[in-house]
ZAZADO-943115 format. One record per atom (N, C-alpha, C, CB): z, y, x. Coordinates in pm, whole numbers, plus 50000, padded with zeros to 5 digits. Glycine has a CB too. Layout:
ZYX...
// end
This chain:
500014987950089500055000250001500025012250088501325000649908499085022150061499105035350134500035042450088497955042950130500865049750176501955057950129501665072650185503395051950179501945082450102501805095950145502755106250069500375099750127502905117750125503705127150051502665140450036505215130450137502895148249943502075159549913503085171449838500775154249814502485183249858503085194349784502235197849672503325206249869502565198049551501755200549442502435204249325501005190149417501865213449233502575215549092502155202149006501995231049008502975198148918502875186748838501505185348772503945187048738501075197248698499835194848634498535195248716499725204148533498685199348841497615200148941497315186949022497975211249038498215176948992498125164049070496945154549009499605156149064495995154849100494755145649058494885130849112493335152149121495375122649026495455108449063495355098948944496745105849134495265086848957495025078748842496175080048754494775064448875497365081748805498595083148708499635091648783499275068148665500215099848717501345108648775502595105948689500955124948773503605104748753504895099848689505855111848697505525086348765506495114348566507575124648557508925116448519507185136448440509935118248579511245112448540512085120648449512025109848660512565114648351513345122148228514545117548212512745120948094515495127548188517005122648138516765118247997518265135248140517745112247943517865108147805518125120447720518995097847788517375121347601517575132347511516895130847388517185144447568517275137147281516755134847149515415142847134517805139247040515245153147224514055162147221513465162847368514465177047165512425167847395511885172447514512725182947589510605177447486513345179547699514475188747753514285194047881515745182147761512935198447906512645205148029511475214947999512295194848144511285225048079510075233848055508745225948083510145247048150508745217548176507635208748209507275199748095507955200548328508215193048037508065184747917507425191847807509355179647872508005202947780507545211647668506055217147689508555223747653505705220147813504435223547842503355211447831504485229447976503795199247875503025186847854502895184947698503755173947926503885186547624503915186047481502805194147419505225190847432502805207447462501795216847406500435212047446502035231547456500105208347564498845204447619498225191447551499025202247770499355182847505498935170147460498875170647298499945158947517498925182647243498925184347101500175179647027497785177547049501345180547088502575176247022502835161147044502505179346870502105154647143502235139247149503705136647185501205132147264504255144547280505455142547347506675144347247505515152347466506675154447167507695157147072507505146146962507605172247016506355140846936506175130746835506755117146879504695129446804506735114247011507295102547076508865103847068506775101347229509435114647089510815116847079511235115146944511195129847128510605121446843510865120346717511015105646652509905127546659509905098446686509805085346639510615074946705508515081746644511175078146819512085068946900511335060946995512885059446812509945064246998509175056147105509575058947250507655059147095510105071347267510565075447396511715085647387509415081047476512655083147465513765093147463514385095147594514825089247368513755089147697514285089847835515445081447867514635103247866515595069847788516605059247821516185051847939516835049447705517245047948007517075039948131516275028248108518375035648188515185026948194514205016348180513135018148081514855004548149512955030148010511825032347920510825038447997512145040747800509655037347937508305044248001507255043947889507655035548141506585056347896505285056947802504295062747888505435066047663503055060547848501915065747922501005073147817501115053847999500545085947877499615094347775498445096747867500315109747711497265093147802496025093647867495295105747848495255083247830494735111247946493675122747937494365134447857492215117647858495365140347913495945151647863495135163347905497335152747905494625172247812493775184847841494475194347943493505192947704493645198648031494175209248135494975202948229495005220648075495105190648254495775183848365494905175348444496865175848317495115174148563494325167348665494365153448666494675171348788495485147348623495645132448630495015125148530496965128548627494645113148545494105104348438495145100748345493485091848493496325098348386497475094648286498665101948337497795078148277499465105548247500825111348261501745099848204501015126248178502635096648294503775085648266505055092748269503835073348376505755091348154507045095548143508125083848156507145102648015508955085848257509785074148286511205078648278509455067948424511925069348197513285073848160514425069348258513605068548019515355078248281516395075948378517765074048314516445087348475517865076048176519165074848114519985087448115519925064148179521245085248069522275096248061522385102148199523715091048010522275116348198522225123048333523635120348417521985139748310524785117748350525945114148416526035101248490526895114348327525145091448451525105078448492523975076448605524875069648370523245086648636522125085048728522495085148876521145095648703521975075348953522335075549089520945071249163523645065249118521125069149288519745065449370519245052749305519975062749543519985043749278519485030349230518765031749093520695020049216519205042049024518565044548893517165047648914519225055748816516835056749021515455058549060514795046649105515355068249161515405039349189514685026849233514295018249136515425019249317515185016249031514835008048913513695013048848515915007348815513685025848815512715032548737511325031948808513165047148712511455033948949510155032649021509705018449008510255036749173510515008149015510024993249005509444990248883511094983349023509984995748774509424994848645508125000748629510255000248555507975012548684506655019048685505555011648761506805032448744506035006248872505164999148951504604986848882505804995649072505344980748802504994966948717504014973148608506514958448637504234985148560503454990148448502034992748514504125003748378502074997948636500755001048695499904988248726500965009248825500754977948770499974963848788499424959148643501054951348852500224961548538499754956248419498524963948375500814956348317498534976448384497254984348339496354986648451497574998248278496444979148546495454978248676495224993748730493824970848630496375000248742496155013648798496295013148950497155024048737495375017649029495195015749173496035026049240493685017049217496345036749193496755049349276497795056649173495315060049319499015059249219500015065049145500595075849218500995055649107501035086649162501945097049224503225099149143501205110849237504315099049207505615102649156506065114549193506545094149187506495123449095506925137249101508275137549115506545145048989508835146249208510365148449197510685163349240511225137549297511475170049150511695183149185513315184149158510725193549097514055179149265515525178849263516075182549399516045165049222517375180049411518025184349539518095172749655519505189149503518165160849608518305149649701516975143649738519175139049641516105152049795514765146349814514545135149900513975155649859515285134750016515205123850112515585110550048516095126650232516885109249995517145095749943516465092849810518615093749928516205101349728515385099749616513955094749641515335112249549513285100349747511975094949783511995081749848511315103949871513135079449920513445065249973513435056649856514855064050050514255058749752514535049649633513215048049571515615055549527512435058749546511115056649465510205049149538510415069449428510065049749664509025041049745509665026549755508735047549906510935024849780511335010949777511175004249647512705009649816511515011849544511315006049407509905001249364511725016149309508985009349411507635007649373507024994549461506815022149401507414995749591506914984649676507564971449637507184987549825508854971449621509564959149590509224953949449511064961449603509004963549356508774958649223507454953049209508954968849125506494957949288505124951049284504814939449364504164959949317505924934449441505754923149519505074910349461506984919949563504234903949523503804891549484503524883849602502674892349396503784871149589503484860749695502204854249661504624849949707501284857849741499914853449714499144845249823499144865349685500074841249930499484834450034498734820950020500434832850117499134814949906498434802349873497504802449759499374792349847497254815449704496194816549611494824817649676496434828049526493884809049637492564808449712491554817949667491964795049702491874824649543490844832949499491134848149529490634830449353490274857249518490434871149567490904880349448489034876549630490784875449326490894883449204492604888649208490414873149056493454878449218494784883149204495114892749326495764870849196494694890549447494954898149556494464913449560494404891049661493354914649466492754926849455493354936349345491364924449432494204930249281494724936349154495994945049168495044925349055496414948249295497624955349330497464969949322498074951749464498534976749341498574991149349498234993849495500004997249303497225002249521496675004049654497365017549716495005005049645497835026749636498225040149692499445044449613497045051249680500475049449676501555056649619501855070349701502795047149616502115080549619502225093649673503395099949611500985101849651504365105449695505485112449649505185127449644506655109449734505265135949541504825148449515506165157649500503885148049387506105167449583507335177049570506615191649539508355177449723507425200249469506875212449430506865223349545507645217149311507685222149641507805232149754507595226749886509125238449755506925232349974506795228750105507905225650180506195237550164509035232550162510335231150227510895216850208511335241750169510525209450098511005197650078510075184650125511315197849941508885188850178507865179250215508355170450333506545186650252509065176050434509575169450541510735159650503510005179250637511675163550415512675154650345512005143250289513435161750233510955145050211510345133950141509655124750240509375139050037509035130050334508275122150447509405111850510507615133350575510585118250543511655111550611512115099150522512845121750639512265101450388512635091450292511575081150281512905097450160510435085050280509275076250259509075066450376507995084650240509215072750513509045064350621510165053550636508955072650739511365057550608512535047950606512255035550500513925056450562511825040450377511655032650277510535021050305511355041150166509535026550378508395017550410508915006550509507155025950475509815008450599510414998250679511264989450614511085003350779512224995450532513134986850453512504976750357514024995550374511454982550286510764974050196510034964550262509944980750110509304967650378508684956650457509634945250495508094962250584510944949150533511804938950575512164930150461512994944450637512354936350339512854929150224511704918650182513224939550102510444924850188509394916150152509034905650246508284923350126509374907050385509054897550473510124885650453509004903850614511364890150412512294880350390511934870850266513604887250372511424878750165510904871550052509824861150096510314881449949508774865750177507644858550207508214845450284506584867650292509194847650372509604835850442510294825350357510494839650551511074830050251511744822450157510854813850075512514830850074509664820250045508684812849966507904802750034507784821649908507844802750155507024793750239507454779750221507094797450386506574770450195506884755850188507444750450312505674748050155508184738250281508664731350400507744725650498509434721250360506554723150450505504717350526504874728650624504404711250426505214741050594504734752650680505944757450758504084764850591507044759550691508224765450757509314753250784508864777950658509444751050906510314739950943510934745651089509394724550955512064741051132512704747151247511824751551372513684737651292510954743151421510074746351513509184758551494509364735951529508494757051379507474767851333508304780651300506594762851197509434780251231510164790551203510684799251338511254785051120511084790951435511544797251566510374804651621512064786551673509164800751614508044806451666507714817951610507064798851662507784818951469507734830851390508764841651439507984827151245509934836951444510984847451499510584853851626512364841051526510054844051728509684847451854508684860651854509044834951919507704857051769506474865951747507064879551695505354859151636507834878751593508434891051540509294898651628509174888251428510034891751713510894898251829509874906351918511714886151926508874900151959507884905152058507194919351987506664892352092506914916251863506264928151798507224940051776505674924151661508554936951752509544947451711510234952551842510664941351605510054945051965510604950652093512244947152116510374967052088512434932952082513674929152128513634914652175514684931352023514804909852237514844897952309514964884952200516114899152414514364875152235514444862652156514604850652255513114860752064515624843552224515844830352301515804817752203517294830652378515164808552233515274796652141515794784552216513884793152077516784778452163517394765652217516594754452141519084764652190516074745452209515664733052144516654722152154514404728352200516284709752109517184698752084518124695652206516364686552049517434696252322518184692352446519224705052477517064689552580518844716352456519664726852482520944728352379518784738852483520504724752258521564724352146522654712652191520804720551988522154700952241523034691952288524044695952404522274681552325523244703452498523814708452617525044718752580522654715552703524804726252474525814735852425526854729552333525134747152353526714716652328527704709152249527684713052098529124711652307526634717052037526444720351906526314707951823525314729151893527224699551824526954686451756526924687951596528104675651800527604698951549527604699551396526214703651362528704710051333525554713651423524124718051407523244705051419523694729651521523304699051529522494686451553522534674451450522944680951683523804673351402524104662851313523294665451185525624662051287523224677151134522384681351025520944677451026522434695251016520394681151150519034678651159518554665151212518524688351235519394657451250518984645351310518414634651209520154639851384518404637051083517814627650992516384631050967518564627250865515944642451024514564647251009513664643951139514604662850981512384641551105511384641251211511174654751297510084637551146511604665251221511544678451284512914684151325510874688051189513194682251452514444684751514514924699551501514334680851657516224701951507516714716351486516304725951599518284716751474516504738451577516424749051676517604758151651515064756651669517804766051763518944776851747518234789051811520494772751830518154798751721517484811851774518384824051790516354816051678518334829351905519194839751943518454853851953519844835752075518634863051871517844875151877518884885851919517104878551735518314895352014519254905552062518504919352074519884901152202518984927851996518464941351994519544951052056518064945551845519164958452158519964968752226519624982752197519864966952364520304988352104520115001852058521145012052106520105001651913522215005752180523305014452230523795007852350524465016752128523255008552472523755001852596525165002852621523105006952711525754992952669527244991952713528124991752600527675003552803527684989452489528604987752368528574974052311528224997452255529834969152252529844956952184528834953752064531134955752139528224943252061527344942751934528084938651808526194932751953527364939751707527684933151582526814920851565527504942651463527354910551539526694896851537526474893251379527694885051616525164890351353524814885251228524464871051232523754892651173524834862951148524604848051152524054844551008526024839351189522914837051014522234833650888521974819550879520964840850873522264813150776521994799750755520654796050745522584795750650520054786750814518574783750813518314768750801517884789150944518634764250674518164750750642516914752050582519064743050553515874747150650514474749950592514014741850481513474748550693514734730150469514654722450338515814714450322513444713550328516584714750210517674706450197517694696650094518694713650184517314683350126517314673350028518804669150000516454661450074519844673050066521094668850048521504657050156521194664449905520464652650231520574640550323520974628550244521614642750439521704619750290522154607850239522934610450102523004600850344523604621850094524144625549955523044632649896525494634649953521984624949856520784631749808521034640449661519634619949790520254651449681520444659349546519634653849439520064674149558519874658249304518944653849197517594658949226519384658649059516594651649171515154656249192514854668749124514174646049144515454671648994515104683848926515264696749010515924684948803514314703649019514444717549084514614716849242515724725249022514424703849294514704702149438513784712149513514434686849487512594714349459511594721849522512204735949565510364723349425513234740349496513774754249531514574753749663514734759949412514744741449706515664739749833514764744749952516184723149858513514747849941512834754250049513444769250084511294755050008514224774449986514804786950006516194786350062514784794149885516744774150114518024772750167518234779750302518304758850178517124785350350517114792350472517094808150466515974787750544517404813150331517294827950326518224834750398517374832850201519434829750424520344836650516519824841550650521434828050544519164830050703518464833050826517444843450815517844821450877516614843250705515624852250699516084865050679514754849150609517254867950618517954880150598518364886550749519274877050502518894878350815519264883750942518144887651049520134874150999517054878751034515814881851099515214894451049514874870951082515064897050935514494908950864515324920950899514454906950706516684918850904517494931850933517254935651074519094930050909517354926551165517334930251305515934935851331517684917851400514824930251274513444936051288513374950951228512384926451210513944953051116513874965851062514844975251144514214965350910516004971151191516914979151273516174983951411518234970351305515494974251462514614978151584513544988051541513894965351650512814987251443511814996851404512385009951368511054991751293513615010651304514235021451260515005028351395515205017051139515105021451507515755027451617517335029151589515075040951646517895019251511519365020751491520125021851620519915009151413521185030551625521835032551749523035023651759522205046651767522775010451773523845001051811523224988151859524814998151693524134979851909523534966751952523924955751850524034962652100522904948151819522844937951712522394924251773521854942651596522974914251726522614901151769522414893051641523694894951865521344886851627521204877951510521004863951556520044882151420521894853851488521924840651527521254832551411523394836151559520314823451448519624816351343519764801251371518124820751335520744793651317520814778751339519904773951228522374772251332518854765751283517714760651193517874745451191516184765051250517654739951088517604725251064517114720850939518854719451078516464709650935516014702850796516844692450756514614696950798517424692850655518464682450614517774670350534519624689550519517434660050585516794648850542517414634650546515714648650609517184626750453517814611750475516834603150552518134603650329517534596450635516754585850718517684577150780515834591850829517214566350854518064556850922518904562151028517294546650975518544576451080519214583551189520154593951130518174590151284520074596050987520814606450935522364606250942520444607450807523014616450932524484615950922524834609150789525134630450931526094602150793526494595150668527804601050630526604579250687528134599150501529504602950450530484592750531529634601350272531534597750576532404589850654532304591450804532204576450619531084597150850531054600050992531904610451041529804603251031532364610051171533164620951235532434624451346534584617351274532174639051345531354645251458532214655651520529964651851409531694659851640532354670851709531714682751680532404669151852532144693951725531584707551715531694716051837532234714651608530924726551856531034733851984532374739552008530044744651991533174742551900534544748051919535424737351972535124753651788535124724151949535944713251990536664707351868536934717752097536534712451766537164707051629536324694851585537154718751503537014683551544536344671951497536294673451352537014659151540535174669851295534824671751147534434657651076533544682351135535164655350964534834643150897533764647050781536184636150838532694639950789531534642650691532044635450571530004637050741532314643350457532604637950333531324637850239533754645850274530534649850260529274650550169528224655950264529444660750029527184648850284526154653450372525354666550311525154641350398525664668750188524894680050128525854692950138524464676549968527024692250203527744702450253527404706050405529134699050234526064708250416525584709550544525534723550613524334704250541525444733250519525254746350572526494751450650524924755750460527584747750612528804750550696528984745150816529854747550637528174733950847528264727450973527384735451063527854712550967526234740451026525334747151119526064760751142523794748751059526554766151047527244778851060528454778951155527684782950928529224767551156530404765651237529854766651383531174751351206528994759851428528574760951566528044774751598527524750651596527324781851504526784795951522528024804451537525854801051396529054803151457530084813451468530784810851600531104813251346531104798351638531654797651755530774803451886531994783851766529544801351870528604806951970528644822151969527174802151942528814828451851528954843051847529924849351935529264846951720531024842051968532074847852046531624850352199533304838452038530434843152234530044845652371529464860652400528994835052408529364867252281528874880652291529914891852291527964882852184531164886452282532264896352272532084906452161532404903652402531854901552047531414910751929532544920251879530934901951805532004931551837532994940751755533254935651615532414955351741532314928251563532544922451438531264910751409532604935151323531624901051326530704890551288530654890351151531034877351340529304888651084528964887350955527994876050935528474899550907528484866350854527474855750823526994856850672528114841150851525814853550657525314852350516524474839150487524434864750485524814833750365524254820250352524244817450211525034809450428523164809550171523034802250043524034790150055521464797250016525244791550044526134781250085526664772049981527194786950149527084777449854527774768049762527254770649616529374770049771526894759949558526544760749407527724766149322526134746049351528914764649370530214769049286530094783949273531714764949361529304792049363529254806049344528644810949203528464811549458527824801549152527214804849027528274807648917526284793648985529534801648922530494800748831531494813648864531154786248839531354820948958532124830948998531474844748945532274829949149530394847548986529604860448962528204857448888529304867849107527844845748871526574842348813525524847248904526404848048674524444851848850523234857348928523404872248961521884855448844524534877648922524554893048933524994899049073525544898648825525664889349145526084894349275526684884049360527034905149259527034887549471527514878149581528974878349606526854881249711529694868449593531164867449637531174868449797531874852649586532204875049842532404874049991534004874350032531614886750063534264869650150535514870750196535524877450332536134857750198536644880550401536634887150520538004887350572536064900450506538164888650698539454890750768539794904450809539484882850884538914914250784539244928450806539134936850686538404934150909540164943450633540024950550512539204962450535541334954050454539104967550647538104980150667536724974150655538264988150821536334963450718534954957950698534714954450562534694945950780535654948350492535514945350344535204958350262536874938650289536044967650293535844980350216534474987350231536884989950257534044986250360532794990850409531514983350329532784988050570531764970750314530754962150243530654966650105531124947150245531824967350041531824971349897531174985649871533314971249845531524995349967531075008149950529545009049951531655016450052528895001750063527435001550074526964994649955526924994650201527484983449911527084976049796526754985549666528244965849764527884993449645527725001549521526615012749537529115008149484526425015849658525315026449683523925021249667525405032249826523685009149725522305004949720521964993849616521935000249853522954990449545522634981549431522534966649457521384985649375523064961549578523164948649597524614945049582522594944849723524944939449466526414938449438527184926449507526594937049286528284929149563529304919249627530674922649579529304919749788531464912249575532854912149528533644904649613532994907149395534714910849658535644904849754536584893549693536514916149813536794881649738537654871749706538674869049815536914860249675539744862449774540834860149869540674848349948542104859449804541304848150076541284837250164542664830050166540894842150301543204826250065544674821050060544684807350125545274819949904545884804650174546084792550268545694780350181547684791150328545864782050062545694768249975544284763749987546034770249809543374774250026541904768750032541744761050160540764780650025542444765350269542434756350402543024744050388543134762550518544064743050295544624729750269543694720050198545844731250189542784725350127541754715950062540904709750178540764723949953540764716450289539814711450398540494702650494539174722950476541834699250479542424691650591542014676250563544114693850599541804670650682541294656350685542454648050750539844654850772542614634350693543634625450751543254619050874543994615350659541854619650893541234613951028540694622351127540184605651003540494635551096539784644551175540534657551169538334645851129540214668051252540714681851239540404687951112540194690351343539194685351046538844692750932537814683650867538324707450966537604684350734536514678350669535544688650608537034669150565534464684250577533364693750544533254695450395532014688750600534144690150314534084692850160535524690750115533014682250077535874699550031537244698449964537084695349822538074711449978535904691049777535764686649638535374699549552537144679749585535404698149413534924708649332535804721349310534644703049209537184718349308538064731249296537724742049397539594727849314537604754749345537374765349438536384762849561538674768949489535284755549516534364752049622533724763049706533344744649566533584775449654533114786649732534154790549842532824798849638535424790549801536494794749877536934784049976537584798649788536894771849939537284761450043536114762050158537424745549971534884764250125533794764150225534084775950306532324764550164534484787850247534824798550339535994795950432535114810350262536944788550386538104784350455537644775350578539064776750356536674767550550536184758550654535604767550772535054748250594534704777650725534134785650831535144793650918533164794950771536184796450838537214806850909537844799151027538484812450801537934784851012538224776851122537614778751254537984765251089536454783651256535504785351362535304799451411534244780151320536044807951345536204822251388537074825551496536624829751286537034837051552538144841651659538844852751600537534846351804539434861651694540074871851646539414885951609540974873151731537964883051603537244895051575537164896751423535824894851639536774909151366536684909951224535494902551175536634924151179535574894351071534584885551026534454886550866534964871051074533264886950829533024886350687531864875250645532604901150641532094867650533531284858650501530704860650350531964846350524529374861650331528814865850209527954852950168527944879950224528374848650030527574837149985526564841049885528444826449927525404840049924524234844949830523534832649763523084853749918524204822049741523634809649680522874812849546524814799049653523394821049463522684824349343522104838149340523564822649228522094844349448521274857649458519944855949532522124868949537519744844949578518614843149653517204842949560518824829949732517404837449453516364835849360516604843449221516174821049337515844852249182515814859649058515274850148946514924872749072515854846448849515384836748746514434842148647516514831448673514474855348627513574860848517512804873248546514354863748399513384880648645512644892948692513364905848648511174893148636513594914148750514264927248725513284939248769515694927948807513644950548751512614961448774511984961948919513274975248746512824959949027512434959049154512554945949219513084968149221512874935649146513024922249199512294911949097514634918849219511034910049140510204900549061511004885849045508724898549140510454878048967511044864948955510644856849093510484857348814511694849949139511554842249256512484847249378510084842349293512044846049498512834848949610513124864549600512094844449746514374868449628514704882349619514904890749748515874883149544515154882749862515424891749992516814898549974514214903950013517574892949888519004899749875519974898150000519764893349748520434909450041521124910250152520634919150263521264898350194519174920650268518594928950375519044942150354517094928450382518814948350245519094963050227520654964750246518594968550075521494955750213522984956350216523224956950360523754943850144522874947150434523374947250584522594958650657523074932150663521434961650637520824973050699521484985550690519604974850649521864988150556522585000550530524025000150592522665002950377524604988850585525934988050652525824990850807526574973550627524804985450866524654988551019524345003251053523504979951081523535009650958523295024050983524355032650955522225028750913525325028650876526545036650844527795030450929526835036250679527505022851014528415015151088529805023651116527695010651223530935016951069532235022251117532875011051174533115028751009533415011251288534035000051361535324995651290534335004151509535374983651247536594978051166537784979651244536464962751128
// end
C-alpha cells in the first residue's frame, strides 16, 4: 500500500474516497458536515434524521458524487461519544473503513484529520487501515484476489504546520503494521513450509535485512548447551529443533531486555495426541516466536535506543518411536529434572531452557510470550491475554501500555499453591499439574527456571487467532503482542 501525507481542505481532496470522522450526535454537528449537507441536497441531515447514521462507534456511510467536491465518494465514519474517544477508537474506525474500501473495490482513499494529536492519530489511522485490510494470499494461485486490495492511503491535514507530525506518525505506523502483518504471515504458514530449520533461516535473513546479529544453534549445539528440555520436544520429529538468538544493540554498554517466544511450528501433542478436530490450527503454536522476531525487527528499523535480545526455541512436536513419552524424566539446561506427565505440555519445556539461557545476557528484564495453555480460554476468553510477573513495576507498565494500544492484558497472581501443583514425587518438577488453574500452574513451572531479574509471562493461547473478525483484526492469525511489546520497549522504564 502506498502511503503519503498532504495538506488540503476537505472539499478539495481529489481521491476515490475521502473520509471524515464524526462524533456521535443527533444532528450534523460541525461546520464541515453542515457544508456537505448543503452540497448534497440535505442527504446528511436526512441520514441523521432516519437513524441511518449518527456518528456511533463503528458506523459508516458513503455518499457518492457530491456536487462541488473533488472526491468520488465522501465517507462519514463514526467515532462514538466524544468522551470515550481515544487513539484506538481511530484505529478501529480506520480498520472498518479499510474493510469498506475492500468491499466496494475502492483503490485509493484519503483520511482527513483536523485535531490536536496529529502524530498519534495519523499513526492510529494508518495502522488501522493496513491491519484491517490484511489478507493472507500466499497460496492463492489466481491474480484476482491479489489485485483487489487498497493501493493507496493518504492522511490529509488542513494546515502545513501539521504535515510533519502526520508524516512522523505515518512512518512509524508503516513499520509497526509491517511487523504485525509479518507475524500474521508467519503464523499462517503451513507446517510443511515453516519448520525449525526453515524458520531459523527466515529469521537469519530478516536479521541481515534489518541489521542485527543472528546466531542459530542446531541439534548438536543444543545438546552441547544441555538444552535437554528443548531437544526432548523435537526428537519425535524428522525435523530436528533449532535455537535462534537475535541481538539488536541500540544502546551500547547497557543491559538488554530479553524477549522469549515459544516456537512450536506444529503441535500434534506428541504421544499425548491431540484430537483431530481443528488440529490444523496447531501450525500457529509458534506465534510467540513470531511476535518476538517481529518486535526486534521493527525495533531495529525504528532505531529504538536500547539493547534487545530475542530468543526463539523452535521444535516440531510429533509422535514417533523416538518421541518423548509420558513418564519419561528429562534434564534441563538449569539442571532441574522434569517428569513428563503430558507430552502436549511441551511449550513450557522449550521455554524453560530458553529462560535459563536468557541469564547469560545479564538482562535487566525478561519477558516471554507464548500460546501456552488452553485453560486461558476460561479466564479472559478471546478478549485479552492473562499474564503474571515478578516485578510490580513491570506488570504496571505492561497494563498501562495495553490500555493505550488496545491489546488487552490482565495480571494474575503467582501464589505458592500453583507451584505445589507442579511438584513431582520422582523428579524436581513435573510438566503438568492437571486441569485446576492450568494457566497459572504452567506459569509456576516457568518461574522455576527464572533468576532474580524482573520477569513477565504473557499467555496468548486464545489471542493468537481471531474467530470472527474485528475492525483491524481480520479472521485468523492476529499478530497479537507485537504492538504491545514494541510500545513497551519504546516507553521502557527500568523495573
